[in-house]
C-alpha positions in Angstrom: 8.4 -11.8 -18.3 7.3 -13.6 -14.7 5.7 -16.6 -15.3 1.4 -17.6 -14.3 3.5 -19.7 -11.3 5.5 -16.9 -10.1 3.3 -14.4 -10.4 0.8 -16.4 -8.4 3.5 -17.3 -5.5 4.9 -13.2 -5.7 0.9 -12.6 -4.9 0.8 -15.2 -2.0 3.6 -13.8 -0.2 2.7 -10.1 -0.8 -0.2 -10.6 0.9 0.9 -12.7 3.6 3.5 -10.1 3.9 1.5 -8.6 6.3 0.0 -11.2 9.2 1.0 -11.0 12.1 4.8 -11.9 12.7 5.5 -12.6 9.9 8.2 -14.6 8.5 11.4 -12.1 8.6 12.3 -14.6 5.4 9.5 -14.6 3.7 10.3 -11.0 1.7 9.4 -10.2 -1.7 11.7 -8.1 -2.8 15.1 -9.1 -4.0 18.4 -7.7 -1.8 18.3 -4.1 -2.1 14.5 -3.5 -3.3 11.9 -1.2 -1.4 8.6 0.8 -2.4 8.7 4.5 -3.2 5.7 6.1 -1.8 4.6 9.8 -3.3 5.5 12.3 -0.4 8.1 10.3 1.3 12.1 11.0 1.0 13.1 7.9 0.6 12.0 4.4 0.1 10.6 2.0 2.4 13.1 -1.2 2.9 12.0 -4.0 3.4 13.5 -4.1 7.3 11.2 -1.3 8.1 8.0 -2.5 6.0 8.5 -6.0 8.6 8.7 -3.4 11.3 6.2 -1.1 10.5 3.7 -4.6 9.8 4.7 -5.9 13.2 3.8 -2.0 14.5 0.5 -2.3 12.9 -0.4 -5.4 14.9 0.9 -4.3 18.2 -1.0 -1.8 17.9 -4.6 -3.1 16.3 -4.3 -6.9 16.6 -7.3 -7.3 13.7 -5.2 -5.5 11.3 -5.2 -7.0 7.8 -4.6 -6.7 4.5 -7.0 -7.8 1.2 -5.5 -8.2 -2.0 -9.0 -6.1 -4.0 -7.3 -6.6 -7.7 -4.4 -6.6 -9.7 -2.6 -7.0 -13.9 0.3 -7.6 -15.3 1.9 -7.4 -18.0 5.6 -8.2 -19.4 7.7 -7.4 -15.7 5.5 -5.1 -14.5 2.1 -6.2 -11.5 0.1 -3.9 -10.5 -2.1 -4.7 -6.7 -4.7 -2.7 -5.6 -5.4 -3.4 -1.9 -6.9 -2.2 1.3 -6.0 -2.2 4.7 -8.0 -2.5 7.5 -8.0 -2.8 11.0 -9.5 -0.8 14.6 -7.3 1.4 16.2 -8.2 3.0 19.6 -11.7 1.2 19.7 -12.2 3.2 15.9 -12.2 1.3 12.4 -9.4 2.7 10.1 -9.2 1.9 6.2 -6.3 2.6 3.7 -6.5 1.8 0.3 -3.8 2.1 -1.6 -2.0 0.6 -5.0 1.6 -0.7 -5.7 3.3 -0.9 -8.9 6.4 -3.8 -8.8 8.8 -4.8 -11.2 8.8 -8.3 -10.5 11.8 -10.8 -11.4 10.5 -14.4 -11.0 8.9 -14.0 -7.9 10.2 -11.4 -6.3 10.3 -7.5 -6.8 13.0 -5.4 -7.8 11.6 -2.5 -6.7 8.0 -0.5 -6.5 6.4 1.7 -6.0 2.9 3.1 -4.7 0.0 5.5 -3.2 -2.1 5.1 -0.4 -5.3 7.4 -0.4 -3.8 9.1 2.9 -7.5 10.8 3.4 -9.0 7.8 5.4 -5.3 8.5 7.7 -5.9 12.4 7.9 -9.8 12.1 8.7 -8.9 9.1 11.6 -6.5 11.3 13.1 -8.0 14.7 12.6 -11.4 14.5 13.1 -13.6 17.0 11.0 -10.9 17.0 8.7 -13.0 18.3 5.6 -12.9 16.1 2.9 -13.6 18.7 -0.8 -15.7 18.5 -4.4 -12.7 18.9 -7.1 -15.0 20.5 -9.1 -16.4 23.0 -6.6 -13.2 24.2 -5.6 -12.0 25.1 -9.3 -15.2 26.7 -9.6 -14.3 28.9 -7.0 -10.6 29.0 -8.5 -12.3 30.0 -12.0 -12.3 33.3 -13.1 -15.6 35.0 -13.7 -15.5 34.7 -18.5 -13.6 31.1 -18.4 
């Protein structure tokens, strides 16, 4: 179980890892750790995460990640976050949640969810979001 001060250090390191030109030694993961996201074939390793951060800041210098909420129990920590930036002159907001397995003030591994609708709407203007209730109604058989 991570101590309160270790959780504070982890959350600070995690939030700061998204700042421009992050200290490459200021890592959130133990060696070999990475983040698995639904829909990706393999985990994003720390070096790839750092290069993605650098790419975001090169394309959108105003990129910020804000920690919205977090909760922990034993050695598991959930972090809800929001990334905002201006990309190609247009605002972009991405929301996500990560689940970290902690050992001290670093993560052994993580899994995450990113709400891709904001990305889809950004890169595919006019994409239709949907109401799940309406979609289910359209698929329901009469009399069910």
